[in-house]
Wavefront OBJ file of the C-alpha trace (Angstrom):
o trace
v 3.029 25.504 -23.775
v 3.000 24.040 -20.279
v 1.274 20.883 -21.526
v 3.957 20.528 -24.244
v 6.863 20.908 -21.632
v 5.244 18.203 -19.621
v 4.931 15.994 -22.574
v 8.681 16.334 -23.235
v 9.362 15.545 -19.644
v 7.242 12.480 -19.889
v 9.122 11.287 -22.977
v 12.136 10.859 -20.613
v 9.968 8.850 -18.004
v 9.467 5.135 -17.992
v 7.147 3.655 -20.481
v 4.194 1.729 -18.778
v 4.252 -2.006 -19.016
v 1.548 -3.331 -21.296
v -0.213 -6.400 -20.166
v 1.199 -9.467 -21.814
v -1.700 -11.807 -21.319
v -5.242 -11.048 -22.474
v -8.299 -12.867 -21.412
v -10.207 -14.745 -24.130
v -12.930 -12.691 -25.620
v -10.771 -9.483 -25.757
v -9.360 -7.920 -28.881
v -5.679 -8.755 -29.629
v -2.705 -6.669 -28.947
v -1.097 -4.935 -31.993
v 2.325 -5.922 -33.256
v 3.420 -2.333 -33.101
v 1.884 0.110 -30.485
v -0.352 2.689 -32.124
v -0.292 5.005 -29.090
v 2.384 6.077 -26.580
v 1.585 5.705 -23.036
v 3.991 7.191 -20.379
v 4.138 8.218 -16.856
v 5.693 10.778 -14.644
v 5.634 9.829 -10.950
v 7.739 10.056 -7.805
v 7.772 6.310 -7.660
v 6.549 3.457 -9.908
v 7.241 -0.213 -10.512
v 5.832 -3.145 -12.337
v 4.652 -6.541 -10.940
v 3.288 -9.573 -12.628
v 0.137 -10.491 -10.862
v -2.480 -13.204 -11.273
v -6.002 -11.657 -11.196
v -9.431 -13.059 -11.579
v -11.866 -10.605 -13.181
v -15.719 -10.810 -13.474
v -15.965 -8.553 -16.579
v -19.155 -7.059 -17.834
v -18.177 -6.129 -21.404
v -19.511 -2.946 -23.023
v -21.648 -5.089 -25.364
v -23.527 -6.451 -22.257
v -21.921 -9.932 -22.326
v -20.842 -11.370 -19.050
v -17.170 -12.807 -18.955
v -15.400 -14.488 -15.966
v -11.637 -14.863 -16.544
v -8.429 -15.532 -14.542
v -5.285 -14.337 -16.182
v -1.791 -12.765 -15.619
v -1.269 -9.153 -16.214
v 1.477 -6.479 -15.580
v 0.355 -4.123 -12.719
v 1.958 -0.718 -12.910
v 2.224 0.527 -9.358
v 2.401 4.374 -9.141
v 2.407 6.975 -6.350
v -0.561 9.311 -6.079
v 1.256 12.119 -7.645
v 1.496 10.391 -11.003
v 0.594 11.910 -14.421
v -0.209 9.716 -17.361
v 0.329 10.766 -20.945
v -1.302 9.280 -23.824
v -0.469 10.204 -27.500
v -2.221 8.338 -30.438
v 0.018 7.798 -33.342
v -2.755 6.954 -35.796
v -6.239 8.035 -36.643
v -9.163 6.234 -35.117
v -7.794 5.625 -31.652
v -10.034 5.644 -28.592
v -9.291 5.209 -24.828
v -11.585 3.640 -22.310
v -11.008 3.226 -18.556
v -12.486 0.519 -16.223
v -12.314 0.507 -12.487
v -11.659 -2.867 -10.880
v -13.260 -3.305 -7.614
v -13.584 -6.211 -5.027
v -16.505 -5.004 -2.896
v -17.233 -8.317 -1.257
v -13.568 -9.248 -0.599
v -13.683 -12.572 -2.420
v -10.615 -11.884 -4.597
v -12.709 -11.639 -7.730
v -12.491 -8.165 -9.418
v -15.517 -6.467 -10.912
v -14.721 -4.620 -14.078
v -16.682 -2.088 -16.066
v -19.189 -2.454 -18.680
v -23.003 -2.831 -17.938
v -23.512 -4.712 -14.703
v -26.742 -6.550 -14.336
v -29.531 -4.380 -13.161
v -27.450 -1.245 -13.906
v -28.975 1.352 -16.318
v -25.899 3.320 -17.006
v -22.357 2.494 -18.208
v -19.652 1.905 -15.649
v -16.661 2.742 -17.651
v -15.206 6.142 -18.659
v -13.871 7.348 -22.032
v -11.333 9.946 -22.917
v -12.887 12.680 -25.028
v -11.147 14.641 -27.784
v -11.013 17.691 -25.537
v -9.060 15.522 -22.918
v -11.843 15.090 -20.467
v -13.417 11.824 -18.997
v -16.852 11.069 -20.045
v -19.229 8.303 -18.775
v -19.402 5.652 -21.399
v -18.734 6.202 -25.007
v -15.856 5.495 -27.520
v -14.700 8.905 -29.075
v -11.823 8.852 -31.607
v -8.919 11.001 -30.518
v -6.766 13.286 -32.644
v -3.471 11.616 -33.950
v -0.323 13.257 -32.571
v -2.207 15.158 -29.813
v -0.982 14.447 -26.249
v -3.664 13.729 -23.558
v -3.022 14.055 -19.855
v -4.644 12.126 -16.974
v -3.724 12.535 -13.385
v -3.634 9.774 -10.676
v -5.675 11.885 -8.525
v -8.468 12.087 -11.113
v -8.471 8.221 -11.658
v -8.401 7.511 -7.919
v -11.439 9.894 -7.466
v -13.318 8.112 -10.255
v -12.407 4.755 -8.761
v -13.827 5.834 -5.395
v -17.044 7.055 -7.026
v -17.333 3.771 -8.805
v -16.880 1.786 -5.531
v -19.579 3.819 -3.812
v -21.898 3.505 -6.827
v -21.614 -0.238 -6.942
v -22.023 -0.484 -3.161
v -25.284 1.377 -3.436
v -26.428 -0.823 -6.221
v -25.856 -3.921 -3.998
v -27.219 -2.074 -0.971
v -24.261 -2.554 1.150
v -23.568 -0.365 4.158
v -19.897 -1.394 4.297
v -17.644 -3.097 1.701
v -13.972 -3.964 1.141
v -11.829 -1.096 0.090
v -8.773 -1.649 -1.979
v -6.115 0.516 -3.704
v -7.457 2.031 -6.829
v -6.865 -0.274 -9.698
v -7.686 0.951 -13.109
v -7.566 -0.589 -16.634
v -6.901 1.659 -19.398
v -7.697 0.185 -22.905
v -6.357 1.881 -25.956
v -8.247 0.684 -28.965
v -8.137 0.993 -32.672
v -9.983 -0.719 -35.538
v -7.554 -1.516 -38.334
v -9.023 -0.211 -41.605
v -7.346 -2.912 -43.580
v -8.710 -6.121 -41.707
v -11.361 -4.578 -39.672
v -9.889 -6.236 -36.437
v -9.961 -4.093 -33.277
v -6.595 -4.112 -31.464
v -5.990 -3.172 -28.000
v -3.172 -1.917 -25.784
v -4.002 -2.691 -22.176
v -2.477 -1.072 -19.108
v -3.319 -1.772 -15.445
v -2.528 0.986 -12.944
v -2.518 0.601 -9.269
v -2.528 4.023 -7.509
v -0.977 4.356 -4.066
v -0.460 7.326 -1.757
v 2.835 9.187 -1.314
v 4.936 5.918 -1.429
v 4.485 2.557 -3.018
v 3.359 0.022 -0.319
v 4.283 -3.529 -0.311
v 1.770 -5.618 -2.136
v 0.479 -7.422 1.104
v -0.837 -4.046 2.425
v -4.239 -2.804 1.446
v -6.528 0.136 2.681
v -9.048 -2.265 4.282
v -6.614 -3.657 6.758
v -6.740 -2.162 10.164
v -2.974 -1.323 10.336
v -2.933 0.209 6.753
v -2.323 3.868 7.979
v 0.185 2.770 10.652
v 2.278 0.738 8.044
v 2.123 3.534 5.532
v 3.189 6.116 8.100
v 6.093 3.968 9.395
v 7.368 3.335 5.885
v 7.200 6.969 5.062
v 9.114 7.723 8.136
v 11.739 5.118 7.327
v 11.290 3.404 10.655
v 10.543 0.227 8.550
v 11.254 -1.187 5.201
v 9.664 -4.068 3.383
v 10.985 -7.624 2.960
v 13.251 -8.672 0.094
v 10.399 -10.459 -1.700
v 8.340 -7.220 -1.883
v 6.089 -7.973 1.170
v 5.786 -6.066 4.434
v 4.898 -9.284 6.411
v 2.422 -7.759 8.783
v 1.560 -11.026 10.563
v 5.215 -11.962 10.926
v 6.493 -12.064 14.553
v 8.971 -9.338 15.605
v 12.240 -10.272 17.202
v 14.629 -8.383 19.440
v 17.116 -7.559 16.700
v 14.449 -6.098 14.524
v 13.072 -3.897 17.364
v 16.564 -2.637 18.063
v 17.008 -1.794 14.304
v 13.769 0.299 14.461
v 14.654 2.102 17.570
v 18.192 2.807 16.264
v 16.669 4.237 13.106
v 14.194 6.380 15.027
v 17.013 7.627 17.180
v 18.911 8.847 14.227
v 21.282 5.917 13.451
v 23.926 7.132 15.998
v 27.183 5.577 16.482
v 27.980 3.482 19.598
v 30.540 1.442 21.231
v 30.309 -2.115 20.033
v 28.457 -4.365 22.600
v 30.096 -7.419 23.710
v 27.398 -10.162 23.236
v 28.427 -13.736 22.456
v 25.758 -14.081 19.782
v 26.246 -10.524 18.078
v 29.082 -10.403 15.607
v 30.593 -7.199 14.243
v 29.361 -7.970 10.704
v 25.716 -8.791 11.821
v 23.301 -6.351 10.168
v 21.890 -5.496 13.602
v 25.215 -5.069 15.542
v 25.376 -1.207 15.543
v 21.576 -1.067 16.379
v 22.045 -3.588 19.306
v 25.058 -1.805 20.533
v 23.268 1.661 20.529
v 20.241 0.192 22.303
v 22.332 -1.444 24.931
v 24.456 1.630 25.368
v 21.371 3.853 25.944
v 19.779 1.323 28.356
v 16.852 0.502 25.998
v 17.405 -3.159 25.422
v 19.841 -5.209 27.638
v 21.288 -8.666 27.282
v 20.921 -11.615 29.487
v 22.991 -12.876 32.478
v 24.847 -15.563 30.244
v 26.258 -12.870 28.104
v 23.797 -13.381 25.136
v 21.463 -10.807 23.504
v 19.345 -13.597 21.838
v 18.718 -11.368 18.656
v 16.156 -13.708 17.102
v 13.967 -14.279 20.108
v 10.379 -13.074 19.643
v 9.150 -10.136 21.648
v 6.175 -10.335 23.918
v 3.652 -7.378 24.233
v 4.737 -6.544 27.752
v 8.385 -6.519 26.640
v 7.523 -4.139 23.805
v 5.692 -1.878 26.264
v 8.721 -1.898 28.643
v 11.313 -1.062 25.890
v 9.007 1.677 24.373
v 8.591 3.104 27.843
v 12.386 3.404 28.255
v 12.521 4.905 24.841
v 10.146 7.523 25.711
v 12.234 8.417 28.824
v 15.240 8.560 26.727
v 13.604 11.046 24.216
v 11.892 13.044 26.808
v 8.335 12.018 25.577
v 5.260 12.239 27.697
v 5.111 9.779 30.618
v 1.489 10.307 31.195
v -0.132 7.264 32.531
v -3.171 6.006 34.736
v -5.031 3.431 32.778
v -7.010 1.045 34.871
v -5.840 -2.437 33.921
v -8.087 -4.386 36.270
v -10.891 -4.123 33.609
v -8.994 -6.517 31.528
v -9.593 -10.336 31.802
v -5.744 -11.182 31.760
v -4.354 -8.426 33.810
v -3.056 -10.804 36.437
v -0.815 -12.269 33.684
v 1.189 -9.088 33.473
v 4.720 -9.450 35.064
v 5.380 -7.129 38.041
v 8.319 -5.555 36.281
v 6.190 -4.640 33.340
v 3.016 -3.450 35.081
v 3.840 0.285 34.879
v 4.950 0.092 31.298
v 1.742 -1.765 30.337
v -0.263 0.926 32.123
v 1.623 3.671 30.216
v 1.327 1.851 26.907
v -2.459 1.358 27.357
v -3.006 4.915 28.417
v -1.443 6.215 25.334
v -3.040 3.535 22.960
v 0.278 1.994 22.017
v -1.337 -1.306 22.969
v -4.978 -1.937 22.686
v -7.071 -4.774 24.034
v -8.166 -7.651 21.902
v -11.686 -8.912 22.939
v -11.198 -7.592 26.510
v -7.616 -9.130 26.885
v -4.257 -7.274 26.670
v -2.249 -10.573 25.947
v 0.937 -9.348 27.803
v 2.603 -12.644 27.007
v 1.476 -12.719 23.415
v 3.948 -12.216 20.541
v 4.200 -9.007 18.648
v 3.724 -8.808 14.991
v 5.331 -6.295 12.467
v 1.984 -4.753 12.060
v 1.492 -4.307 15.803
v 4.787 -2.579 16.113
v 3.850 -0.213 13.279
v 0.627 0.573 15.068
v 2.479 1.187 18.388
v 4.908 3.573 16.667
v 2.148 5.423 14.867
v 0.205 5.893 18.222
v 3.622 6.898 19.825
v 4.075 9.714 17.354
v 0.547 10.928 17.458
v -0.092 10.788 21.258
v 3.342 11.440 22.814
v 5.338 13.764 20.544
v 2.400 16.368 20.431
v 2.466 16.962 16.743
v 0.533 16.375 13.744
v 2.236 13.331 12.136
v 0.813 14.026 8.692
l 1 2 3 4 5 6 7 8 9 10 11 12 13 14 15 16 17 18 19 20 21 22 23 24 25 26 27 28 29 30 31 32 33 34 35 36 37 38 39 40 41 42 43 44 45 46 47 48 49 50 51 52 53 54 55 56 57 58 59 60 61 62 63 64 65 66 67 68 69 70 71 72 73 74 75 76 77 78 79 80 81 82 83 84 85 86 87 88 89 90 91 92 93 94 95 96 97 98 99 100 101 102 103 104 105 106 107 108 109 110 111 112 113 114 115 116 117 118 119 120 121 122 123 124 125 126 127 128 129 130 131 132 133 134 135 136 137 138 139 140 141 142 143 144 145 146 147 148 149 150 151 152 153 154 155 156 157 158 159 160 161 162 163 164 165 166 167 168 169 170 171 172 173 174 175 176 177 178 179 180 181 182 183 184 185 186 187 188 189 190 191 192 193 194 195 196 197 198 199 200 201 202 203 204 205 206 207 208 209 210 211 212 213 214 215 216 217 218 219 220 221 222 223 224 225 226 227 228 229 230 231 232 233 234 235 236 237 238 239 240 241 242 243 244 245 246 247 248 249 250 251 252 253 254 255 256 257 258 259 260 261 262 263 264 265 266 267 268 269 270 271 272 273 274 275 276 277 278 279 280 281 282 283 284 285 286 287 288 289 290 291 292 293 294 295 296 297 298 299 300 301 302 303 304 305 306 307 308 309 310 311 312 313 314 315 316 317 318 319 320 321 322 323 324 325 326 327 328 329 330 331 332 333 334 335 336 337 338 339 340 341 342 343 344 345 346 347 348 349 350 351 352 353 354 355 356 357 358 359 360 361 362 363 364 365 366 367 368 369 370 371 372 373 374 375 376 377 378 379 380 381 382 383 384 385 386 387 388
């Protein structure tokens, strides 16, 4: 009865987008779908993406293709519902990995040198089995969880890495291809409905963030907390430089988006998106303007400026002021401005800033990823709580 209720709920959810482009060598899409494929998730969206796939088909042939498909991005709580509408329908699942990070995805089948199949099939009992093409019961709803598919993806990654004898490899978000197939009894042609599923965590991450990047956890955490948002084109822009207005907006958000008396800066207008944030930061003494009456909102921040501003924010919130790092061990410690030295010491002590090849780069610019990492470290090390 519970499964039936879940299926009814799924009928009200979004239908997953089928891939509109098929690589040559694959069976054709049906004119009318012979199976329903639906999703229930906290978040989902669909993106067109060009992917290059090194595909080992189930007949043992090797195929290398580049094609455009629709990627259904879902959060990790997702549940997938498949309901065949005809007899003779079977479902297979492939796990697309990119172990060497070359941008070419490896997909299922029988890889060279492998003695076992690398795809799963859905059984008539609703379980996943290694290999096989079992016909499902028409009208019967079958349920798969994103957690199960993500787990099988990880197992596939580890198995392929072992076959290649790699101690380390590129990790990506789980990307699964679900193929719903049916051999038409009239013309003997095999038709396929293809669905590509990219499984995220508790939120959908911008498409330029992947688990193999050093700032992945920090960006994910900052987005979950609402400190940051993505860019309009769907990116996060981790390598883009941070400016004064953006930092003011982040601090204002962290502080609870409180009202403030409008600041009087010649280059900050009432209708600027950052006006309220800048006004609050100036009111609380976190970021000040310049002697000429400007705020210079689009000026990039240096690492020592970031340390100084976060140091003041910590004092404002009553966070830990513990310090004591020995900055003399860093090659460029003499480049630190005298007014920023104690703030840099505090930031290094609490790992808000880390050295890059033995250098602190106090005058270097700050990227959005670096700010996310600093905020992640701030919450972990200074607020004395488990951020997750």
